[in-house]
N, C-alpha and C positions, 0 to 999 in steps of 0.2 A: 560827435566829437571831431575840434576839428581843431587845424593846425592853420595858423600863419607863422606866413615867411613874411618881417619885414627887411629888405633893406640891409639884407646877412651879406656882411664879409668877414672872412677870415686869410689872418698872415700868417704864414708858419717863419718862424727864426727872425721878428719884428726886431730891428738893431741891430742885424749882424748881416756880412757881408750874403748872405745863404737867404737872403731876404724872397721870399716866393707866393704872391698875391694868388692864393687858393681858389676863393671862391670873392668877388664883387658886384656887389650891390645888386643880390637879388632879392625877390617878391613873389609870392602865392602864397594862394589857401587851399588847402585841401580840404576838402568836407566827408562827413558821413557818407560814406557808402560807396565812394568812389574808389578802383585801381586808378593809380596813376603808376605808370610808370616812367622811368628818368633812365632817360638814354644821352651817349656822349661818348665820346673818342676817349680812349686812354686817358688818362693824368687829366683829365678837361673839371674834375672837382666832382663830380657823383659820389663816392665812397668820403670824403668834407665834408659832402652837405649831411646825403644821413647822418652821422653822427653825430650832426647836430641836435636833430630833428626829437632824440630823448637827454641829451641833456652831456651826451659824453666828450664831447668839446663843447668848448664856449668862442662865441663868436668874437670875432677882433672889436665887431660893432652891428649894429643890427641889433634885433629882437626874435625868438622862438617863442609865440604863444602855441599853450594848447587850452584849449577852451577857455583862452584869454589872457587867463596867468601868461605872467614870463615863467621863464622854463628856469631863468639865468636872475630871475630878480632875488631879492634879500632875504627875502620873508618868505618862498618859496620851496617848498617840499621838493624836492628832487627826486629825495626815493620815491616817494608815494606817484609824483609824475612819471617817473622812466615805467613806472609795474601798470601802465597806463597806455604806454607807449611798449613796445614791443619787439628789440628789432639782432634780427639773426643776420649773424655774417657769414660774407664766402668764404667756403668748408668748416660749416658748423660744427661736421662731426668728429674738427682736430677735437676737441670740445669735450668732448665725452670721455668722462673718467670716470662712472663708477662702474659695481661688480656686473649691475644689469639694469635692463631697457628701467623698466620699472622706479627702479630707486633715481635713474638718472635724470628723467622725467619729475622724478618727484623732488628733484634735490633748492629748487624756487619756491615752493610753495612751501617746503617745510621750513626755507629762510625768512620768510612772513612768518611763521607762526602761529602756525592752521593747524585742524583739529585731525588728528589720522583720518578719519571718513572723509571732511572736505578734499583729503590730497588725495586721499581713492577717488573719490569721484572724478577731483581733474583729475589726475594722472589717467583713468578711463577715457576722457571724454576726448584730451586730449594724442588720444593712441587710435579710439573711432575718426578720429577729426583728418587724423595723416594715416590713414587705413594700413592702420594697421593692429589686428589679433590680441588681445591683451591677452586669453587665454595660450596664444603659440608665444608669443615673444613676450612677454610683462621678466619672467624669471630667464632669460638667453641673457648672456652676456652682451651688451651691445658691437664687440669685436667679433663677433659669430657672423655678422650679418652682413647681407654684402653696401657694398659706399651708398647706392640708392636708401635702403632702410637706414640705415647708421645717419644718412643725411637727414631722413623725417623722422630718428628720435628725436636728434636735435631739437629741429623745429619742432618738436612736437611739448621738448620742454622749454619752450618759449609760450608757444600756444597753453600751456600748464597754469603758465604766471593768470591765464583770460584778460592778453590788453582789448583795445580796446580799436588800436591802431597797432597791424605790424605792417613792419620795414622789410624788405629783404635783400639783401647785396646779390647776385647773380647769385639766382636758387639754383636752379639749373648744371652749373659750372660744371665739367668734367664728368659730368653722368649721359649713360649710356640712353636711347634714344626710350627705352621703356621707362628706363629709372628717371627720364627727365619729362616723360609724357604723365607717371604718376605723381608728381612731385606739379605740375601744372593744375592737373585735374582737381585738386587738392585744393590749390588758391582759389581756383572755380569755384568748386564749395562754398568754401569760405566767404567768397563775397553773394556767392549768388543766396544760399542758404543760411549765409548766420551773419549778411548784411558787416560783418565787418571792410573795414576800409585798411586798405591795401596801397602801398609804396614797394615798388620792386626796381630795382636797379640793374640792368643786364641790356649786350647785348645783341642778345639775338632779336630780331625784327620781326622773325615769324612767333616770338611766343607774343612780344606786342601787340602784335593786332589779333592773335587770337584773346590776347586779357583784356587788356587795357582798356581803358573808359575815356582816359586823358594821357597826354603825353610832355614830360618837360624835356627840354632836349638843350645840354647844356651842354658850354663850347669855351673854353680858355679858361673856363673859370666866372661865364657869366653863363643867365639867362637867355639862350637864341629864340629857343619857340614855346611854346605855350599853347594846347590844342588838341583837339581832338584827336585821334588818330586819324582818322577818314582826311582831315583838313592838316592836319604833320607829311602823311604818306603822298600827296598830292605834290607837294614841293620836294618832291626828288630832285631835282638841279641844287638846288641850297645847300641839302641833306649831304649830298656828294661834298659836296666846297666843306661841311664842317667834317671830313672824314667818314661820313656816315654813310648808310646806306636803305634801302626800303624794303618789304617782302619781295620776295618771289614774283607774288602776284601781281604785283603792283610795277616791276622792272618790266614783267610780259605783255602787260597792258598799255606800258608809255610803246615800246617797240615798236608791238602791233597796229599803237595810234599812228607813230613814223613812217607803216605800209597803207598809213591810206581805211586802217579799220574805222569804222564810229562808235566807238567806246569814250563811256564818260573817263576823266581824268584823274578821280578821287576811287578808284575802285582799287583793290587791297587783301579784299577775303576771295579764298579761291572757291567757293561755293559760288562769292557772287560773279565772281570774272566767268566760272562755267553758262550759268546765269547768261549771262550778255550772246559769251561766244555760242550760246542754243537758238537766241533770239534771231545773230544774225543769219546765220548759218540755216534756218527755216525762213528767213526773208529771200534768202540767195535762191533759196528750190522752191522759191511762191513765182521768183519774176520768171 
């Protein structure tokens, strides 16, 4: 399943003195199995963009195609397409409302008119995906859980709809390191083991370095850069000019290169930085 964005423009307050161009002439294609990170400064248009990808917002001009079908076409079954593209908002735990974890996760499948056995299967599978033991948590109130657990329950509610594409807006925002790592590990497994296509908005370049296979950089409503993390993070000067940064490992390498160390310009993962520094140390020791 693919999503293709063609010349997408979105204007808020058209025809008024408050007219604001949030997105301007954006085009890209997301292919099956990709993990696409979406980064940009605050107010750059990231959240507006992802809300177009399952039809919550309608473009002022341009198209969003899901498997070749225009999401906003006159004859398009938008509800059916939205079920295939799951969207997790920032702080999704604020939308929890049922008495138990299982009932909250089951809400979407139940509204789809699915049978009891199928709903139960989906709830159990979604809880397994987010690393919540069914026997331990199914009958608990979601409001008795930690913030990270509540976040995972909310994500499980979207996963229970069994979308083919999962979109998340700042899924680790506000979590402690342990909760953040659990969310990231879950997303890593969904892509590598379930081959789910994932798009994630995040301010954390470390998270993007860990998970993304591709990055879209949004700046002032425009698609400024599109490439692999290695390609994007090698252009630290341009990222900083847009009010962004690169992972700490990439910054360290840039500083060491300025000191004369022979390091590639595109290193960004801690393990590869370590490998190259050990190589330099061994070469120096052998002299």
